[in-house]
Each structure stands twice: as structure tokens, then as C-alpha cells.
DRENDO-1510 file (C-alpha; in Angstrom, 1 decimal, always signed):
<recs>
REC; n; res; u; v; w
REC; 1; GLN; +5.0; +72.9; +36.3 .
REC; 2; ALA; +3.9; +71.3; +39.5 .
REC; 3; ILE; +2.5; +68.4; +37.6 .
REC; 4; LEU; +5.8; +68.0; +35.7 .
REC; 5; CYS; +7.7; +68.0; +38.9 .
REC; 6; LEU; +5.8; +65.0; +40.3 .
REC; 7; PRO; +8.2; +62.3; +41.3 .
REC; 8; ARG; +6.6; +59.3; +39.4 .
REC; 9; PRO; +6.0; +60.3; +35.8 .
REC; 10; PHE; +9.4; +59.2; +34.4 .
REC; 11; ASP; +9.4; +55.8; +36.2 .
REC; 12; TYR; +5.8; +55.3; +35.2 .
REC; 13; SER; +6.5; +55.9; +31.5 .
REC; 14; GLN; +9.5; +53.6; +31.6 .
REC; 15; LYS; +7.4; +50.8; +33.0 .
REC; 16; ASN; +4.8; +51.5; +30.4 .
REC; 17; ALA; +7.4; +51.2; +27.7 .
REC; 18; VAL; +8.1; +47.6; +28.9 .
REC; 19; LEU; +4.6; +46.6; +30.0 .
REC; 20; VAL; +2.6; +47.7; +26.9 .
REC; 21; PRO; +4.7; +45.6; +24.4 .
REC; 22; VAL; +4.6; +42.6; +26.8 .
REC; 23; ALA; +0.9; +42.9; +27.2 .
REC; 24; ALA; +0.5; +43.3; +23.4 .
REC; 25; LEU; +2.7; +40.2; +22.9 .
REC; 26; GLY; +0.6; +38.3; +25.4 .
REC; 27; VAL; -2.7; +39.2; +23.8 .
REC; 28; GLY; -1.2; +38.5; +20.3 .
REC; 29; GLY; +0.0; +35.2; +21.4 .
REC; 30; MET; -3.3; +34.2; +22.9 .
REC; 31; LEU; -5.0; +35.4; +19.7 .
REC; 32; LEU; -2.6; +33.3; +17.5 .
REC; 33; TYR; -3.1; +30.3; +19.7 .
REC; 34; TRP; -6.9; +30.7; +19.4 .
REC; 35; LEU; -6.6; +31.0; +15.6 .
REC; 36; ARG; -4.4; +28.0; +15.4 .
REC; 37; SER; -6.5; +25.9; +17.7 .
REC; 38; GLY; -9.4; +26.6; +15.4 .
REC; 39; ARG; -7.4; +25.2; +12.5 .
REC; 40; LYS; -6.1; +22.0; +13.9 .
REC; 41; ILE; -5.0; +19.4; +11.4 .
REC; 42; LYS; -8.0; +17.4; +10.4 .
REC; 43; THR; -7.6; +13.6; +11.0 .
REC; 44; ILE; -9.7; +10.5; +10.5 .
REC; 45; ASP; -11.3; +9.3; +13.7 .
REC; 46; MET; -9.5; +6.1; +14.8 .
REC; 47; GLY; -12.7; +4.6; +16.3 .
REC; 48; ASP; -12.8; +1.0; +17.3 .
REC; 49; GLY; -14.2; -2.3; +16.0 .
REC; 50; TRP; -14.8; -6.0; +16.5 .
REC; 51; TRP; -14.6; -8.3; +13.5 .
REC; 52; GLY; -14.5; -11.7; +15.2 .
REC; 53; ALA; -17.3; -14.2; +15.4 .
REC; 54; GLY; -19.9; -13.5; +18.0 .
REC; 55; GLU; -19.8; -10.9; +20.7 .
REC; 56; ARG; -16.8; -9.0; +21.8 .
REC; 57; PRO; -15.3; -10.3; +25.1 .
REC; 58; PRO; -15.2; -8.1; +28.2 .
REC; 59; LYS; -12.3; -5.5; +28.2 .
REC; 60; GLY; -9.1; -7.1; +29.4 .
REC; 61; LYS; -10.1; -10.6; +28.4 .
REC; 62; GLU; -8.8; -10.3; +24.8 .
REC; 63; ASP; -5.7; -12.3; +23.9 .
REC; 64; THR; -2.9; -9.7; +23.1 .
REC; 65; SER; -0.1; -12.2; +22.8 .
REC; 66; ILE; +2.3; -12.4; +19.8 .
REC; 67; ARG; +2.6; -16.0; +18.7 .
REC; 68; PRO; +5.3; -17.5; +16.4 .
REC; 69; PHE; +3.7; -19.0; +13.3 .
REC; 70; LYS; +5.0; -21.4; +10.7 .
REC; 71; ILE; +3.6; -22.2; +7.3 .
REC; 72; GLU; +3.0; -25.9; +6.8 .
REC; 73; THR; +1.7; -28.3; +4.2 .
REC; 74; SER; +0.8; -31.9; +3.9 .
REC; 75; ASP; +0.6; -34.8; +1.5 .
REC; 76; LYS; -3.2; -34.5; +1.6 .
REC; 77; GLU; -3.1; -30.8; +0.5 .
REC; 78; ILE; -0.7; -31.5; -2.4 .
REC; 79; GLU; -2.6; -34.6; -3.5 .
REC; 80; ASP; -5.9; -32.6; -3.6 .
REC; 81; LEU; -4.2; -29.9; -5.7 .
REC; 82; HIS; -2.7; -32.5; -8.1 .
REC; 83; GLN; -6.1; -34.2; -8.6 .
REC; 84; ARG; -7.7; -30.9; -9.5 .
REC; 85; LEU; -4.9; -30.0; -11.9 .
REC; 86; ASP; -5.3; -33.4; -13.6 .
REC; 87; ARG; -8.9; -32.5; -14.3 .
REC; 88; PHE; -8.1; -29.3; -16.0 .
REC; 89; ARG; -10.5; -28.7; -18.9 .
REC; 90; PHE; -8.8; -26.9; -21.8 .
REC; 91; THR; -10.6; -24.3; -23.8 .
REC; 92; PRO; -9.0; -23.4; -27.1 .
REC; 93; HIS; -8.4; -19.7; -27.7 .
REC; 94; VAL; -9.2; -17.8; -30.9 .
REC; 95; GLU; -6.4; -17.3; -33.4 .
REC; 96; GLY; -4.2; -14.3; -32.6 .
REC; 97; ALA; -5.7; -13.9; -29.1 .
REC; 98; ALA; -2.5; -13.4; -27.2 .
REC; 99; PHE; -3.6; -11.9; -23.9 .
REC; 100; HIS; -6.3; -9.6; -25.4 .
REC; 101; TYR; -9.1; -12.0; -24.2 .
REC; 102; GLY; -7.5; -12.6; -20.8 .
REC; 103; PHE; -5.1; -15.4; -20.0 .
REC; 104; ASN; -4.1; -17.2; -23.2 .
REC; 105; SER; -5.3; -20.8; -22.8 .
REC; 106; SER; -2.4; -22.4; -24.6 .
REC; 107; TYR; +0.1; -20.7; -22.3 .
REC; 108; LEU; -2.2; -21.7; -19.4 .
REC; 109; ARG; -1.8; -25.3; -20.4 .
REC; 110; LYS; +2.0; -24.9; -20.1 .
REC; 111; VAL; +1.6; -23.3; -16.7 .
REC; 112; VAL; -0.6; -26.1; -15.4 .
REC; 113; ASP; +1.8; -28.7; -16.7 .
REC; 114; TYR; +4.7; -27.0; -14.8 .
REC; 115; TRP; +2.5; -26.6; -11.7 .
REC; 116; ARG; +1.6; -30.3; -11.7 .
REC; 117; ASN; +4.9; -31.8; -12.6 .
REC; 118; GLN; +7.7; -29.5; -11.6 .
REC; 119; PHE; +6.6; -26.9; -9.1 .
REC; 120; ASP; +7.7; -28.0; -5.6 .
REC; 121; TRP; +5.3; -26.5; -3.0 .
REC; 122; ARG; +7.3; -28.1; -0.1 .
REC; 123; LYS; +10.4; -26.3; -1.2 .
REC; 124; GLN; +8.5; -23.0; -1.6 .
REC; 125; VAL; +7.1; -23.4; +1.9 .
REC; 126; GLU; +10.7; -23.5; +3.1 .
REC; 127; VAL; +11.4; -20.3; +1.2 .
REC; 128; LEU; +8.4; -18.6; +2.8 .
REC; 129; ASN; +9.5; -19.7; +6.3 .
REC; 130; LYS; +13.0; -18.2; +5.9 .
REC; 131; TYR; +11.6; -15.1; +7.6 .
REC; 132; PRO; +10.0; -15.1; +11.1 .
REC; 133; HIS; +6.2; -15.3; +10.9 .
REC; 134; PHE; +3.8; -14.4; +13.7 .
REC; 135; HIS; +0.1; -14.2; +14.6 .
REC; 136; THR; -1.6; -11.8; +17.0 .
REC; 137; THR; -5.3; -11.3; +17.6 .
REC; 138; ILE; -6.6; -7.7; +17.1 .
REC; 139; GLU; -10.2; -6.7; +17.2 .
REC; 140; GLY; -11.2; -10.4; +17.2 .
REC; 141; ILE; -9.3; -11.7; +14.2 .
REC; 142; ASP; -5.9; -13.3; +13.8 .
REC; 143; ILE; -3.4; -11.0; +12.1 .
REC; 144; HIS; -0.5; -12.6; +10.3 .
REC; 145; PHE; +2.8; -10.7; +9.7 .
REC; 146; ILE; +6.5; -11.2; +9.1 .
REC; 147; HIS; +9.0; -9.2; +11.1 .
REC; 148; VAL; +12.6; -9.1; +9.8 .
REC; 149; LYS; +15.4; -7.4; +11.7 .
REC; 150; PRO; +18.9; -6.7; +10.5 .
REC; 151; SER; +21.4; -9.5; +11.3 .
REC; 152; TYR; +24.0; -6.9; +12.1 .
REC; 153; VAL; +23.8; -3.3; +13.2 .
REC; 154; PRO; +26.9; -1.2; +13.6 .
REC; 155; HIS; +27.3; +0.5; +17.0 .
REC; 156; GLY; +25.4; +3.8; +17.1 .
REC; 157; GLN; +23.4; +3.0; +14.0 .
REC; 158; ALA; +19.6; +3.7; +14.2 .
REC; 159; VAL; +17.3; +1.0; +12.9 .
REC; 160; ARG; +14.1; +2.4; +11.5 .
REC; 161; PRO; +10.9; +0.4; +11.6 .
REC; 162; LEU; +9.1; +0.2; +8.3 .
REC; 163; LEU; +5.6; -1.3; +7.8 .
REC; 164; MET; +5.1; -2.5; +4.2 .
REC; 165; VAL; +1.6; -3.3; +3.0 .
REC; 166; HIS; +0.7; -5.3; -0.1 .
REC; 167; GLY; -2.4; -5.2; -2.3 .
REC; 168; TRP; -4.6; -7.4; -4.5 .
REC; 169; PRO; -3.9; -9.9; -6.0 .
REC; 170; GLY; -0.5; -9.8; -4.2 .
REC; 171; SER; +0.6; -10.9; -0.8 .
REC; 172; PHE; +3.3; -10.5; +1.8 .
REC; 173; TYR; +5.5; -12.6; -0.5 .
REC; 174; GLU; +5.8; -9.7; -2.9 .
REC; 175; PHE; +8.3; -8.2; -0.4 .
REC; 176; TYR; +10.7; -11.2; -0.2 .
REC; 177; LYS; +13.2; -9.7; -2.7 .
REC; 178; ILE; +13.2; -6.2; -1.2 .
REC; 179; ILE; +13.5; -7.2; +2.4 .
REC; 180; PRO; +17.2; -8.1; +2.4 .
REC; 181; LEU; +18.0; -4.9; +0.5 .
REC; 182; LEU; +16.3; -2.9; +3.3 .
REC; 183; THR; +17.5; -4.8; +6.3 .
REC; 184; GLU; +21.1; -5.4; +5.0 .
REC; 185; PRO; +21.7; -2.7; +2.4 .
REC; 186; ALA; +25.5; -2.6; +2.8 .
REC; 187; LYS; +25.7; -6.3; +1.9 .
REC; 188; HIS; +23.9; -5.5; -1.3 .
REC; 189; GLY; +25.9; -2.4; -2.3 .
REC; 190; LEU; +23.1; +0.0; -1.4 .
REC; 191; ASN; +24.2; +3.4; +0.1 .
REC; 192; GLU; +26.9; +1.9; +2.4 .
REC; 193; GLY; +24.3; +1.0; +5.0 .
REC; 194; ASP; +23.6; +4.5; +6.3 .
REC; 195; VAL; +19.9; +3.8; +6.3 .
REC; 196; VAL; +18.8; +0.4; +7.8 .
REC; 197; PHE; +15.3; -0.9; +8.5 .
REC; 198; GLU; +13.5; -3.6; +10.4 .
REC; 199; VAL; +10.6; -4.6; +8.2 .
REC; 200; ILE; +7.1; -5.6; +9.2 .
REC; 201; CYS; +4.9; -7.0; +6.5 .
REC; 202; PRO; +1.4; -7.9; +7.6 .
REC; 203; SER; -1.2; -9.7; +5.5 .
REC; 204; ILE; -4.4; -7.6; +5.1 .
REC; 205; PRO; -7.2; -9.4; +7.0 .
REC; 206; GLY; -8.9; -11.8; +4.6 .
REC; 207; TYR; -5.7; -12.2; +2.6 .
REC; 208; GLY; -3.4; -15.2; +3.0 .
REC; 209; PHE; -2.7; -16.2; +6.6 .
REC; 210; SER; -4.6; -13.3; +8.2 .
REC; 211; GLU; -8.1; -14.2; +9.3 .
REC; 212; ALA; -11.0; -12.6; +7.4 .
REC; 213; SER; -13.6; -10.4; +9.1 .
REC; 214; HIS; -16.7; -12.2; +10.2 .
REC; 215; LYS; -18.7; -9.0; +10.0 .
REC; 216; LYS; -19.7; -6.6; +7.1 .
REC; 217; GLU; -18.1; -3.3; +6.4 .
REC; 218; PHE; -14.5; -4.2; +7.1 .
REC; 219; ASP; -12.7; -1.5; +5.0 .
REC; 220; SER; -9.3; +0.3; +4.7 .
REC; 221; ILE; -10.1; +2.5; +7.8 .
REC; 222; ALA; -10.5; -0.7; +9.9 .
REC; 223; THR; -7.3; -2.1; +8.4 .
REC; 224; ALA; -5.4; +1.1; +9.1 .
REC; 225; ARG; -6.5; +1.1; +12.8 .
REC; 226; ILE; -5.6; -2.6; +13.2 .
REC; 227; PHE; -2.1; -2.0; +11.7 .
REC; 228; HIS; -1.5; +0.9; +14.0 .
REC; 229; LYS; -2.5; -1.4; +16.9 .
REC; 230; LEU; -0.1; -4.0; +15.6 .
REC; 231; MET; +2.8; -1.5; +15.5 .
REC; 232; ASN; +1.9; -0.3; +19.0 .
REC; 233; ARG; +1.8; -3.9; +20.2 .
REC; 234; LEU; +5.3; -4.4; +18.8 .
REC; 235; GLY; +6.5; -1.5; +20.9 .
REC; 236; PHE; +6.9; +1.2; +18.2 .
REC; 237; LYS; +5.8; +4.8; +18.8 .
REC; 238; GLU; +7.0; +6.1; +15.4 .
REC; 239; TYR; +7.5; +4.3; +12.2 .
REC; 240; TYR; +7.7; +4.6; +8.4 .
REC; 241; LEU; +5.0; +3.3; +6.1 .
REC; 242; GLN; +5.2; +2.0; +2.5 .
REC; 243; GLY; +2.5; +0.7; +0.2 .
REC; 244; GLY; +1.1; +0.3; -3.3 .
REC; 245; ASP; -2.4; -0.8; -4.5 .
REC; 246; TRP; -4.6; -1.3; -1.4 .
REC; 247; GLY; -1.4; -0.9; +0.6 .
REC; 248; SER; -1.3; +2.7; -0.6 .
REC; 249; ARG; -4.9; +3.4; +0.6 .
REC; 250; ILE; -4.3; +1.7; +3.9 .
REC; 251; THR; -1.0; +3.5; +4.7 .
REC; 252; THR; -2.5; +6.8; +3.6 .
REC; 253; ASN; -5.4; +6.3; +6.0 .
REC; 254; MET; -2.8; +5.4; +8.7 .
REC; 255; ALA; -1.1; +8.8; +8.1 .
REC; 256; GLN; -4.5; +10.6; +8.2 .
REC; 257; MET; -5.5; +8.8; +11.4 .
REC; 258; LEU; -2.4; +9.1; +13.6 .
REC; 259; PRO; +0.0; +11.5; +11.9 .
REC; 260; GLN; +2.0; +11.8; +15.1 .
REC; 261; SER; +3.0; +8.1; +14.8 .
REC; 262; VAL; +4.0; +8.2; +11.2 .
REC; 263; LYS; +7.6; +9.5; +10.5 .
REC; 264; GLY; +7.1; +9.2; +6.8 .
REC; 265; LEU; +4.9; +7.7; +4.1 .
REC; 266; HIS; +6.3; +6.2; +0.9 .
REC; 267; LEU; +3.9; +5.2; -1.9 .
REC; 268; ASN; +4.3; +3.6; -5.3 .
REC; 269; LEU; +0.7; +4.3; -6.3 .
REC; 270; VAL; -1.6; +7.2; -5.2 .
REC; 271; PHE; -5.4; +7.4; -5.4 .
REC; 272; ILE; -6.5; +10.9; -6.3 .
REC; 273; GLY; -10.1; +11.8; -7.3 .
REC; 274; THR; -10.1; +13.2; -10.9 .
REC; 275; GLN; -13.7; +14.5; -10.8 .
REC; 276; GLY; -14.6; +18.2; -10.9 .
REC; 277; LEU; -14.7; +21.0; -13.4 .
REC; 278; GLY; -11.2; +22.3; -12.4 .
REC; 279; LYS; -9.5; +19.0; -13.1 .
REC; 280; MET; -11.3; +18.7; -16.4 .
REC; 281; ILE; -10.2; +22.1; -17.5 .
REC; 282; ARG; -6.6; +21.4; -16.4 .
REC; 283; THR; -6.7; +18.1; -18.3 .
REC; 284; MET; -7.8; +19.8; -21.5 .
REC; 285; LEU; -5.2; +22.6; -21.2 .
REC; 286; GLY; -2.5; +20.2; -20.3 .
REC; 287; ALA; -2.6; +18.5; -23.6 .
REC; 288; TYR; -1.5; +21.7; -25.3 .
REC; 289; VAL; +0.3; +23.8; -22.7 .
REC; 290; PRO; +1.3; +21.3; -19.9 .
REC; 291; TRP; +3.5; +23.9; -18.2 .
REC; 292; LEU; +0.5; +26.2; -17.7 .
REC; 293; VAL; -1.2; +23.6; -15.4 .
REC; 294; GLY; +1.9; +22.5; -13.6 .
REC; 295; PHE; +2.5; +19.3; -15.6 .
REC; 296; SER; +6.2; +18.4; -16.3 .
REC; 297; ARG; +7.2; +17.0; -19.6 .
REC; 298; GLU; +7.3; +13.5; -18.2 .
REC; 299; ASP; +3.8; +14.0; -16.7 .
REC; 300; ALA; +2.5; +14.9; -20.1 .
REC; 301; ARG; +4.2; +12.0; -21.8 .
REC; 302; ARG; +2.7; +9.5; -19.3 .
REC; 303; PHE; -0.7; +11.2; -19.1 .
REC; 304; TYR; -1.6; +11.7; -22.8 .
REC; 305; PRO; -3.3; +10.8; -25.0 .
REC; 306; PHE; -5.8; +11.1; -22.2 .
REC; 307; MET; -8.7; +9.1; -23.5 .
REC; 308; GLN; -6.4; +6.1; -24.3 .
REC; 309; LYS; -4.5; +6.1; -21.1 .
REC; 310; ASN; -7.1; +7.2; -18.6 .
REC; 311; ILE; -10.4; +5.9; -20.0 .
REC; 312; TYR; -9.9; +3.0; -22.5 .
REC; 313; ASP; -7.0; +1.4; -20.7 .
REC; 314; VAL; -8.6; +1.7; -17.3 .
REC; 315; LEU; -12.0; +0.3; -18.6 .
REC; 316; ARG; -10.2; -2.6; -20.1 .
REC; 317; GLU; -8.3; -3.4; -16.9 .
REC; 318; SER; -11.0; -2.8; -14.4 .
REC; 319; GLY; -13.7; -5.4; -15.2 .
REC; 320; TYR; -12.6; -7.5; -12.2 .
REC; 321; LEU; -13.1; -4.4; -10.0 .
REC; 322; HIS; -16.8; -4.1; -10.9 .
REC; 323; ILE; -17.4; -7.8; -10.1 .
REC; 324; GLN; -15.5; -7.6; -6.8 .
REC; 325; ALA; -17.1; -4.4; -5.8 .
REC; 326; THR; -20.6; -5.7; -6.3 .
REC; 327; LYS; -20.9; -9.6; -6.2 .
REC; 328; PRO; -17.6; -10.9; -5.1 .
REC; 329; ASP; -18.8; -14.2; -3.6 .
REC; 330; THR; -20.4; -15.4; -6.9 .
REC; 331; ALA; -17.2; -15.3; -9.0 .
REC; 332; GLY; -15.1; -16.1; -5.9 .
REC; 333; CYS; -16.6; -19.4; -5.1 .
REC; 334; GLY; -15.6; -20.7; -8.6 .
REC; 335; LEU; -12.0; -19.5; -8.1 .
REC; 336; ASN; -11.9; -21.0; -4.7 .
REC; 337; ASP; -12.9; -24.4; -6.2 .
REC; 338; SER; -10.6; -24.4; -9.2 .
REC; 339; PRO; -6.8; -23.9; -8.9 .
REC; 340; VAL; -6.5; -23.4; -12.6 .
REC; 341; GLY; -9.2; -20.7; -12.6 .
REC; 342; LEU; -7.5; -19.1; -9.6 .
REC; 343; ALA; -4.1; -19.0; -11.3 .
REC; 344; ALA; -5.5; -17.6; -14.6 .
REC; 345; TYR; -7.4; -14.9; -12.7 .
REC; 346; ILE; -4.5; -13.8; -10.6 .
REC; 347; MET; -1.6; -14.3; -13.0 .
REC; 348; GLU; -3.3; -12.3; -15.8 .
REC; 349; LYS; -2.9; -9.2; -13.6 .
REC; 350; PHE; +0.8; -9.8; -13.2 .
REC; 351; SER; +1.0; -9.6; -17.0 .
REC; 352; THR; -0.8; -6.5; -18.1 .
REC; 353; TRP; -0.3; -4.6; -14.8 .
REC; 354; THR; +3.5; -5.1; -15.2 .
REC; 355; ASP; +3.6; -3.9; -18.7 .
REC; 356; LYS; +0.6; -2.9; -20.9 .
REC; 357; SER; +2.4; -4.1; -24.1 .
REC; 358; PHE; +2.4; -7.7; -22.7 .
REC; 359; LEU; -1.2; -7.8; -24.0 .
REC; 360; HIS; +0.3; -8.6; -27.4 .
REC; 361; LYS; +2.4; -11.6; -26.3 .
REC; 362; ASP; +1.1; -15.2; -26.3 .
REC; 363; ASP; +2.8; -15.8; -22.9 .
REC; 364; GLY; +1.7; -12.4; -21.5 .
REC; 365; GLY; +5.4; -11.6; -21.0 .
REC; 366; LEU; +5.2; -13.2; -17.5 .
REC; 367; GLU; +8.5; -15.1; -17.5 .
REC; 368; SER; +10.4; -12.0; -18.7 .
REC; 369; LYS; +9.8; -10.4; -15.3 .
REC; 370; TYR; +9.1; -13.3; -12.9 .
REC; 371; SER; +9.7; -17.0; -12.6 .
REC; 372; LEU; +6.8; -19.4; -12.6 .
REC; 373; ASP; +7.9; -20.5; -9.1 .
REC; 374; GLU; +7.4; -16.9; -7.9 .
REC; 375; LEU; +4.1; -16.5; -9.6 .
REC; 376; LEU; +2.7; -19.8; -8.5 .
REC; 377; THR; +3.9; -19.3; -4.9 .
REC; 378; ASN; +1.7; -16.2; -4.7 .
REC; 379; VAL; -1.2; -18.1; -6.2 .
REC; 380; MET; -0.7; -20.9; -3.7 .
REC; 381; ILE; -0.9; -18.5; -0.8 .
REC; 382; TYR; -4.5; -17.8; -1.9 .
REC; 383; TRP; -5.2; -21.4; -2.7 .
REC; 384; VAL; -4.1; -23.1; +0.6 .
REC; 385; THR; -5.7; -20.5; +2.7 .
REC; 386; SER; -9.0; -20.3; +0.7 .
REC; 387; SER; -8.7; -16.6; +0.9 .
REC; 388; ILE; -9.6; -15.5; -2.7 .
REC; 389; VAL; -13.3; -14.8; -1.7 .
REC; 390; SER; -12.5; -12.7; +1.3 .
REC; 391; SER; -9.8; -10.8; -0.5 .
REC; 392; MET; -12.3; -10.0; -3.3 .
REC; 393; ARG; -14.9; -8.8; -0.7 .
REC; 394; TYR; -12.5; -6.1; +0.3 .
REC; 395; TYR; -13.5; -4.2; -2.9 .
REC; 396; LYS; -17.2; -4.3; -2.0 .
REC; 397; GLU; -16.6; -3.1; +1.6 .
REC; 398; ASN; -14.5; -0.1; +0.4 .
REC; 399; PHE; -16.3; +0.8; -2.8 .
REC; 400; SER; -19.8; +0.5; -1.3 .
REC; 401; LYS; -19.0; +3.4; +1.0 .
REC; 402; ASP; -16.8; +5.3; -1.4 .
REC; 403; PRO; -17.4; +4.5; -5.1 .
REC; 404; THR; -14.7; +6.9; -6.3 .
REC; 405; LEU; -12.2; +6.3; -3.5 .
REC; 406; SER; -12.0; +10.0; -3.0 .
REC; 407; VAL; -13.9; +10.6; +0.3 .
REC; 408; HIS; -10.7; +10.7; +2.3 .
REC; 409; ASP; -9.1; +13.2; -0.1 .
REC; 410; ARG; -10.8; +15.8; +2.1 .
REC; 411; VAL; -8.4; +14.9; +4.9 .
REC; 412; SER; -5.0; +16.2; +3.9 .
REC; 413; VAL; -1.8; +14.2; +4.6 .
REC; 414; TYR; +0.8; +16.4; +6.3 .
REC; 415; VAL; +3.4; +13.7; +7.2 .
REC; 416; PRO; +6.5; +13.7; +5.0 .
REC; 417; THR; +5.6; +11.8; +1.8 .
REC; 418; GLY; +7.6; +10.1; -0.9 .
REC; 419; ILE; +6.1; +9.0; -4.2 .
REC; 420; ALA; +7.7; +6.6; -6.7 .
REC; 421; ALA; +5.9; +6.9; -10.0 .
REC; 422; PHE; +6.5; +3.8; -12.1 .
REC; 423; PRO; +5.9; +4.3; -15.9 .
REC; 424; GLN; +3.9; +1.1; -16.4 .
REC; 425; GLU; +1.5; +1.8; -13.5 .
REC; 426; ILE; -2.2; +1.5; -14.5 .
REC; 427; VAL; -2.7; +5.3; -14.1 .
REC; 428; HIS; -0.3; +8.1; -13.8 .
REC; 429; VAL; -1.0; +10.9; -11.3 .
REC; 430; PRO; +0.9; +14.2; -12.1 .
REC; 431; ARG; +2.9; +15.5; -9.1 .
REC; 432; VAL; +0.9; +18.7; -9.1 .
REC; 433; TRP; -2.3; +16.7; -8.5 .
REC; 434; THR; -0.8; +14.6; -5.7 .
REC; 435; LYS; -0.3; +17.9; -3.8 .
REC; 436; ASP; -4.1; +18.2; -3.5 .
REC; 437; VAL; -4.0; +15.5; -0.8 .
REC; 438; TYR; -0.3; +15.1; +0.1 .
REC; 439; LYS; +0.8; +18.5; +1.5 .
REC; 440; ASN; +4.4; +17.6; +2.4 .
REC; 441; ILE; +5.9; +15.8; -0.6 .
REC; 442; VAL; +9.6; +15.3; +0.1 .
REC; 443; THR; +10.5; +13.2; -2.9 .
REC; 444; TYR; +8.6; +12.5; -6.1 .
REC; 445; THR; +10.5; +10.2; -8.5 .
REC; 446; TYR; +9.7; +9.4; -12.1 .
REC; 447; MET; +11.0; +5.8; -12.0 .
REC; 448; PRO; +12.9; +4.7; -15.2 .
REC; 449; ARG; +11.0; +1.3; -15.5 .
REC; 450; GLY; +8.6; -1.0; -13.8 .
REC; 451; GLY; +4.9; -1.3; -13.2 .
REC; 452; HIS; +2.3; -2.0; -10.6 .
REC; 453; PHE; +4.0; -4.7; -8.5 .
REC; 454; ALA; +7.1; -2.6; -7.8 .
REC; 455; ALA; +8.6; -4.5; -4.9 .
REC; 456; PHE; +8.2; -7.8; -6.7 .
REC; 457; GLU; +9.4; -6.6; -10.1 .
REC; 458; GLU; +12.0; -3.9; -9.4 .
REC; 459; PRO; +13.1; -4.4; -5.7 .
REC; 460; LYS; +16.4; -2.6; -6.1 .
REC; 461; LEU; +14.9; +0.5; -7.7 .
REC; 462; LEU; +12.2; +0.7; -5.0 .
REC; 463; ALA; +14.6; +0.1; -2.2 .
REC; 464; GLN; +16.9; +2.9; -3.4 .
REC; 465; ASP; +13.9; +5.3; -3.6 .
REC; 466; ILE; +12.7; +4.4; -0.1 .
REC; 467; MET; +16.2; +5.0; +1.3 .
REC; 468; GLN; +16.6; +8.3; -0.6 .
REC; 469; PHE; +13.2; +9.4; +0.9 .
REC; 470; VAL; +14.0; +8.4; +4.5 .
REC; 471; ARG; +17.4; +10.0; +4.3 .
REC; 472; LYS; +15.8; +13.3; +3.4 .
REC; 473; VAL; +13.1; +13.0; +6.1 .
REC; 474; GLU; +15.8; +12.3; +8.7 .
REC; 475; GLN; +17.6; +15.5; +7.7 .
REC; 476; LEU; +14.4; +17.7; +8.1 .
</recs>
């Protein structure tokens, strides 16, 4: 009874009632923080590099200026091209060849005749110069890019920076038809202009007007780092990314490297490793019960018959890859010396990669999707810059380190991701498989038509999908 009458027990128990939960919360919070800190999002190390000739200059001595650049030509350049075209040696094709043996030589003769007598390179240079071009030196090499801002922005409207990266055998020119749709959407009847971009399109080093690396091992990681540095140099802290082909690999690496800088990642091609027993079993089951392995009806339609679409078609279309991933300089030196050889090598990809059925057409179906002026302008970017060899080396530098292009699949992408799956793409990756790497898919669209060169072939469809994706990201 004496103990019960002590003056402090009630106050003490009241304090305990408050202090114990607070202490528990504190300990729990510390434990949660410790657990989370042990599970930090894995990223690719940004590292650093020097790709210029010779030794790297002392820190602070590098030129970081952004310099206006203009594409130019000359009578000498055009005369040299014409003389080479005049010496074209025609090789007859076998009967019924169409594009099954590669570029049909009879149609090639027509292309060369147009190139020599009607194609106006000076006029196309003016077309190329309609957007502002720049050079800046990063890690010892000159990086070329175009930077297009909206001509008019309504008061209070946010303009979102978008980096768009091309692939091989394309160039920054692939984006010329989509740029006005993204920078002035209202003018083109797209979404009333509620999403507006300023677009930055760099040339991958070794492509077009970007200087090639002078050192070995220049890969997509080095490119990703350089493009982050480019965006930082332009004053952007956060930005959207878009890419297909090598552009998909580079922008994915950018998202894996500095996720805090990437507001969203939009791709029209994804690289996902298909090796492993699990994927093999899912592939076999998917042919009979696609729903059981998470395939949609459209996935199944695009993915099967598996051997035809994922083995035979890929083997047929990947011969160039084996050459470029092993001995690029051997084939490259011939292409760099012959404009006709270069055109056949590059333009053949714009046939079959746009639509697999174009194999059966004598003209490769090329002019049903593009004009000869457009196709030859892309070829000329490689020709006048002598960049075909260095562009082909990019395969060796990447595949030598990562033969299946799946090493980086171990680093998940957590930034908001949009995927536009075009039906004529070389390979189809089911949505459920993309989730193995891309953990935050905001949009996945089965596009109604189109192939590998999405921005070049179907600019409006791609622009609409990018806008739909960005609108959803902005609402998150």
C-alpha cells in the first residue's frame, strides 16, 4: 500500500506510454533506413574517359565552348562524287532475285542515275542547315548536335528538353520530320500543344559530323556519359530521352547511369537477353498457352512462329553485324571508297528493316516509304564525312565486351519508361519480358504500322506516343 501511494508511479507510466512507442518508432526507422541503404538502386558507374588524339590536357585547360556549326559543300566535293558515280560497274543480278540477294542491281542502276543527274546535294545541305547545328568538345572529341527550340511558347507553358539518339545506318537527319511535330505540336494538330519540347539530336561519335574516337573501346557507356555531359553543358538538370537501335542502348545506359537526371525514357526498340532455361520454357509454353506466360494476343501474333521470326529472319538480317563486330575496317574501307557500294549497303537496310515483305520487291519497296532525296541525303552524311568505317567500329567496341548485349540487363531501369513496339521491327520483345529490365513501364504501345526507322518512316505516330508517355509521366 505504501508503494502504491508513492507520488510518481502514475506520471511515470504516462511518460512510458509516450516514450516507449517513440523509441520503438525511432529504432524501427533506423532499422528501415539501414535496410534501405543496403538496397540502394544499382547504377552503372559514370567513370570518365579521354578519346582525343594524344594525352589529355591538364584539368581546366579543355575547351568547353559551344560553337555554332554549318554544313558546307564545294564544287570539288560534288565533282569527285560525280566522277566516282560515272565509273559505276554494273553487276547483273540473277533472275527473280528481287532483294533476296541484297540490293537489286537493276534498281541500283536507277538510284545511281538519279543520284548523278537529279539529286541536288547543295539543296539538301540547305535542308540540313534549316535547324541550328553546334559543335562542342567533350572528352577530347568534337560532338555535333542540333538543338531546336519552339518558335512560340504560350505564357506559363513548360518546355521539356528531349534528347533523341539515332542508330546505324541512320543519322541525326532521321529526326527532321518529327522535330516540328514535337516543337510545334499545335501547328500540326497534335494534342493542342499541351506538351511542347525543345529537341537535342546529337550525332553518335564516329557518325556524321561527330568526331570519331582516336582510342579503342569507345562503347555505349562512353557515349551515354558524353551525352549526359552534353545535356549538363546545355544547362539541363533533368530531361527526357528517346532512342531506337543504338540510340535505345545509349539512352538506356544513360538512365542506368544517372537516373536522377532522367525524367523519362522512351524507346522504339529494346534489347533484352533471351538466354536462359526460364525464357526457353516460357517461349515453348507461349506457343500454346500464351496467357499462361504473360503474353498478350498481339505478343503471340508478332512472336510466333518462333523459329521463323526470331532465328531465321534474324540470321538473314544480321550478316552485316558479324562483319562489323569483328573486322569492320576491312569492309569499311571499300565502302568509304565507293559511293555506290556505300549506298547499296546502307539503303538495303532501309528496305528490309522497314518491312520484311519488301524482300520480294524488285525495288525493295524503298520509294513507297521514303523519297530518294531522303535516302540519299542520309547516305551523303556518311559519304562527305568519311564516317562509315568509324560507325561500323561501334559494333566491335560494344560486342567485344558484351557479345549478347545483355550485361547491362543486370542493372534495372527504374525511371519512367515508355515503349513503342512497331510491328515490322526486326525482333519483337513481349511486354512481360521488358519488365525484366525496365521496372517502371508507364506506357507500352503496340503500334499499328511501321518498322525499325520509326521517326523517319512514321513521325506522327511516334510523336503522338512520345507525347502520350510524357503526359502520363508529368501526372505521376
